[in-house]
C-alpha positions as CSV (number, residue, x, y, z in Angstrom):
1,M,107.1,84.3,70.7
2,D,104.4,85.3,68.2
3,D,106.8,85.3,65.3
4,F,108.1,81.9,66.4
5,S,104.7,80.4,66.9
6,A,103.4,81.5,63.5
7,R,106.0,79.3,61.7
8,L,105.1,76.1,63.6
9,K,103.6,73.0,61.8
10,P,100.5,71.4,63.5
11,G,101.7,69.3,66.5
12,A,105.2,70.6,66.3
13,K,107.3,70.8,69.5
14,R,109.2,73.8,70.6
15,I,112.6,73.7,72.3
16,L,113.8,76.7,74.3
17,M,117.4,76.9,75.6
18,N,118.6,80.0,77.5
19,T,120.4,81.3,80.6
20,R,118.1,82.6,83.3
21,W,118.6,86.3,84.2
22,H,115.1,87.3,85.3
23,E,112.0,85.5,86.7
24,E,110.0,87.0,83.8
25,D,112.3,86.1,81.0
26,V,111.0,83.9,78.2
27,A,111.8,80.7,80.1
28,G,110.1,82.1,83.2
29,R,106.9,82.7,81.3
30,V,106.9,79.3,79.7
31,L,107.5,77.7,83.1
32,E,104.5,79.6,84.5
33,Q,102.3,78.2,81.7
34,I,103.5,74.7,82.4
35,E,102.8,75.0,86.1
36,R,99.3,76.3,85.4
37,K,98.9,73.4,82.9
38,V,98.2,75.9,80.0
39,V,100.8,74.0,78.0
40,R,102.5,70.7,78.4
41,G,106.2,70.6,78.7
42,R,109.3,69.0,80.0
43,V,111.9,71.0,82.0
44,I,115.6,70.0,81.9
45,S,117.7,72.2,84.2
46,I,121.4,71.4,84.4
47,P,123.2,73.6,87.0
48,A,126.9,73.6,87.0
49,I,126.9,72.4,90.6
50,D,124.0,70.0,91.3
51,E,122.2,70.6,94.5
52,P,122.9,68.8,96.8
53,Q,125.1,66.2,95.1
54,G,127.5,68.1,92.8
55,Y,129.3,67.1,89.7
56,N,132.7,67.7,91.3
57,Y,134.2,69.6,88.4
58,G,137.0,70.5,90.6
59,A,139.0,73.6,91.2
60,F,137.8,75.5,88.1
61,L,134.2,75.8,89.1
62,R,135.0,76.6,92.7
63,A,137.3,79.4,91.6
64,R,134.8,80.7,89.1
65,Q,132.2,80.9,91.8
66,R,134.5,82.9,94.1
67,E,135.4,85.4,91.4
68,T,131.9,86.1,90.0
69,S,129.0,88.0,91.6
70,P,126.3,85.9,93.3
71,M,123.8,87.0,90.7
72,M,126.1,86.1,87.8
73,W,126.9,82.7,89.3
74,S,123.3,81.9,90.0
75,G,122.0,82.9,86.6
76,L,124.9,81.8,84.3
77,Y,125.8,78.6,86.1
78,Q,123.0,77.5,88.3
79,Q,119.9,78.3,86.1
80,R,118.3,80.5,88.8
81,P,117.7,84.2,88.1
82,A,118.4,85.1,91.7
83,P,120.8,83.5,94.3
84,E,119.3,81.8,97.3
85,E,121.4,84.0,99.7
86,G,120.2,87.1,97.9
87,D,122.1,89.7,95.8
88,Y,121.0,93.3,96.5
89,F,119.5,92.2,99.9
90,K,121.1,89.4,101.8
91,A,119.3,86.6,103.6
92,A,121.6,87.1,106.6
93,W,120.2,90.6,107.1
94,L,116.8,89.2,108.1
95,K,116.9,88.4,111.8
96,P,114.2,85.9,112.8
97,C,112.6,86.4,116.2
98,D,110.0,84.3,118.0
99,K,108.6,87.1,120.2
100,L,108.3,90.8,119.4
101,P,109.1,93.4,122.0
102,A,106.2,94.9,124.1
103,R,104.3,97.3,121.9
104,E,104.4,100.1,124.5
105,T,108.3,100.1,124.3
106,M,108.4,100.7,120.5
107,R,108.0,103.7,118.3
108,I,105.9,102.6,115.4
109,Y,105.9,103.9,111.8
110,A,104.2,102.7,108.6
111,V,104.3,103.2,104.8
112,T,102.2,102.6,101.7
113,A,103.5,101.9,98.2
114,D,100.9,101.8,95.3
115,G,102.9,102.1,92.2
116,G,103.0,98.5,90.8
117,D,101.0,95.3,90.5
118,Y,100.2,95.3,94.2
119,T,99.5,97.8,96.9
120,V,101.6,97.3,100.0
121,H,101.3,98.6,103.6
122,L,104.3,97.9,105.9
123,V,104.4,98.6,109.6
124,V,107.7,98.7,111.5
125,G,108.7,99.4,115.1
126,I,111.9,100.7,116.6
127,D,112.7,99.3,120.1
128,P,114.7,101.2,122.8
129,E,118.0,99.8,121.5
130,G,117.3,101.1,118.0
131,R,116.5,97.7,116.4
132,M,113.9,97.7,113.6
133,Y,111.1,95.1,113.5
134,L,108.8,94.4,110.7
135,L,105.5,94.2,112.6
136,D,102.8,93.8,109.9
137,R,102.4,93.6,106.2
138,W,99.3,94.0,103.9
139,R,99.8,93.2,100.2
140,K,97.0,92.8,97.6
141,Q,95.9,93.5,94.1
142,S,92.9,95.5,95.0
143,S,90.8,98.6,94.3
144,S,91.5,101.8,96.1
145,D,88.6,101.5,98.5
146,Q,89.9,98.1,99.7
147,W,93.4,99.3,100.5
148,I,92.0,102.5,102.1
149,E,90.1,100.2,104.6
150,A,93.2,98.2,105.2
151,F,95.1,101.4,105.9
152,C,92.5,102.5,108.5
153,D,92.6,99.0,110.0
154,L,96.3,99.2,110.5
155,V,96.2,102.7,111.9
156,L,93.6,101.7,114.5
157,E,95.5,98.5,115.4
158,W,99.1,99.8,115.6
159,K,98.7,103.6,116.1
160,P,101.8,104.7,114.2
161,V,103.3,108.1,114.9
162,G,103.9,108.6,111.2
163,W,102.9,107.2,107.8
164,A,104.9,107.6,104.6
165,E,103.4,107.4,101.1
166,E,104.3,108.0,97.5
167,K,103.4,111.5,96.4
168,G,102.3,111.1,92.8
169,Q,100.3,107.9,92.8
170,I,98.4,108.5,96.1
171,S,97.8,112.3,96.2
172,A,96.7,112.5,92.6
173,G,94.5,109.4,92.7
174,V,93.0,108.4,96.0
175,G,94.1,111.3,98.3
176,P,90.6,112.9,98.8
177,A,88.9,109.5,99.4
178,L,91.6,108.5,101.8
179,D,91.3,111.8,103.8
180,K,87.5,111.3,104.0
181,R,87.6,107.7,105.1
182,H,90.2,108.0,107.8
183,R,88.2,110.9,109.3
184,E,85.0,108.9,109.2
185,R,86.7,106.0,111.0
186,K,88.8,108.3,113.3
187,A,91.9,106.5,112.1
188,Y,94.1,109.6,112.6
189,C,97.8,109.5,111.7
190,Y,100.3,112.0,110.5
191,R,101.0,111.3,106.8
192,Q,104.0,112.4,104.9
193,Q,104.4,112.2,101.2
194,F,107.7,111.5,99.4
195,P,108.3,112.0,95.6
196,T,109.3,109.0,93.5
197,K,112.9,109.7,92.3
198,G,115.3,107.4,90.6
199,D,114.9,103.7,90.0
200,K,113.9,101.2,92.6
201,A,117.5,100.2,93.5
202,V,118.5,103.8,94.1
203,R,115.4,104.4,96.3
204,A,116.1,101.4,98.3
205,Q,119.8,102.3,99.1
206,S,119.0,103.9,102.5
207,I,117.1,100.9,103.9
208,R,119.6,98.5,102.3
209,G,122.4,100.3,104.3
210,R,120.4,100.2,107.5
211,M,119.7,96.5,107.1
212,A,123.3,95.7,106.3
213,L,124.4,97.4,109.5
214,D,121.7,96.4,112.0
215,G,119.4,93.9,110.2
216,L,115.7,93.8,110.0
217,Y,114.0,91.7,112.7
218,V,111.0,89.7,111.5
219,S,108.5,87.5,113.4
220,T,108.8,83.8,112.6
221,N,105.0,83.6,113.1
222,G,104.2,86.1,110.3
223,P,102.1,84.3,107.6
224,W,103.6,86.7,105.0
225,L,107.2,86.0,105.9
226,A,108.0,83.5,103.1
227,E,106.5,85.8,100.4
228,F,108.3,88.8,101.7
229,K,111.6,87.0,101.9
230,R,111.3,85.6,98.4
231,E,110.7,89.1,96.9
232,L,113.5,90.6,98.9
233,L,116.2,88.1,98.0
234,S,115.2,87.9,94.3
235,F,115.5,91.7,93.8
236,P,116.2,93.0,91.2
237,A,115.7,89.9,89.1
238,G,112.4,89.0,90.7
239,K,108.9,89.3,89.1
240,H,107.5,91.8,91.7
241,H,109.1,94.7,93.4
242,D,106.1,96.3,95.3
243,Q,107.4,95.3,98.8
244,I,110.8,96.8,97.8
245,D,109.1,100.1,97.0
246,A,107.6,100.1,100.5
247,L,111.0,99.3,102.0
248,G,112.4,102.2,100.1
249,L,109.9,104.5,101.7
250,I,110.9,103.3,105.1
251,G,114.5,104.2,104.1
252,Q,113.3,107.8,103.4
253,L,111.9,107.9,106.9
254,L,115.0,106.8,108.7
255,D,116.3,110.2,109.6
256,Q,113.0,111.0,111.4
257,M,112.7,107.7,113.3
258,V,113.6,107.6,117.0
259,P,114.0,104.6,119.3
260,G,111.2,103.5,121.6
261,Q,111.3,103.9,125.4
262,K,112.0,101.4,128.1
263,P,109.2,101.0,130.6
264,K,109.7,103.0,133.7
265,P,110.6,100.9,136.7
266,L,107.8,100.4,139.2
267,V,108.4,102.3,142.5
268,P,107.5,99.9,145.4
269,P,105.1,101.4,147.9
270,K,106.5,102.5,151.2
271,R,106.2,100.0,154.0
272,D,103.8,101.1,156.8
273,T,105.9,100.9,160.0
274,G,103.0,102.0,162.3
275,Y,105.0,105.1,163.5
276,R,103.1,108.4,163.4
277,P,104.8,111.6,164.6
278,I,102.6,113.5,167.0
279,G,101.8,117.1,166.0
280,L,101.8,120.0,168.4
281,A,98.0,120.1,168.5
282,E,97.9,116.4,169.5
283,R,100.3,116.7,172.4
284,P,98.9,116.6,176.0
285,L,98.9,120.0,177.8
286,D,101.3,120.5,180.7
287,W,99.4,123.6,182.0
288,M,95.9,124.9,181.8
289,V,95.5,128.6,182.7
290,F,92.1,130.1,183.5
């Protein structure tokens, strides 16, 4: 961009034509500047299949769509870096629910990822049938003291039985401060550290397999749901991957997670019939001997 801009005449216009493969490609950065009104521009996007009308190219495009991957079709033909139905993670794996199970029936776990632009805390619960629910999410570009307070808040609210975190970033950076603060606030929780190995897609394989098999239940009332879903379905072509890192940590906890417990049935009190057996000491005497 710098080499290109240096050769412009005053007032010259720039034309950019490219296929979208990532949200942070050159076109993505220019679009962001246009949205923020840093520069003025006109966007012409011509997808192969117009949504919702369609150009009706016929059998060729339909066959091409069937034989290419969703990411290839979305980027090469539809001018979107990521398909709406998802690529690595599928939209169908997110199971919306209007009401979460009772908290006392779930076994609750949490994770922290702090290796990218944002720090992310995720809280999940496992119900008695083994279904996984995303209960809470905290995501922010913040200083360490802010996310430490958020960590303590979530521990006190959800009382997870275990908390997973990335070994390098947290233990080497904020570990002592985190230990000190959760003691001060009595936000006690067993913390387990996992090393960061491989790329993000490799680290997310376990949770991906779990979600493909059983799904991930999410509350329709969560104010963070739209943002979470967008990052999930745009991976790996999306701009941010911090929530994917947190999901990868949940995947590393899977072999330690156990289902919750069903509430014990209430035993009804015995009905008082009024009958009382008479003990030997209470029986009338037949004889009295002096």
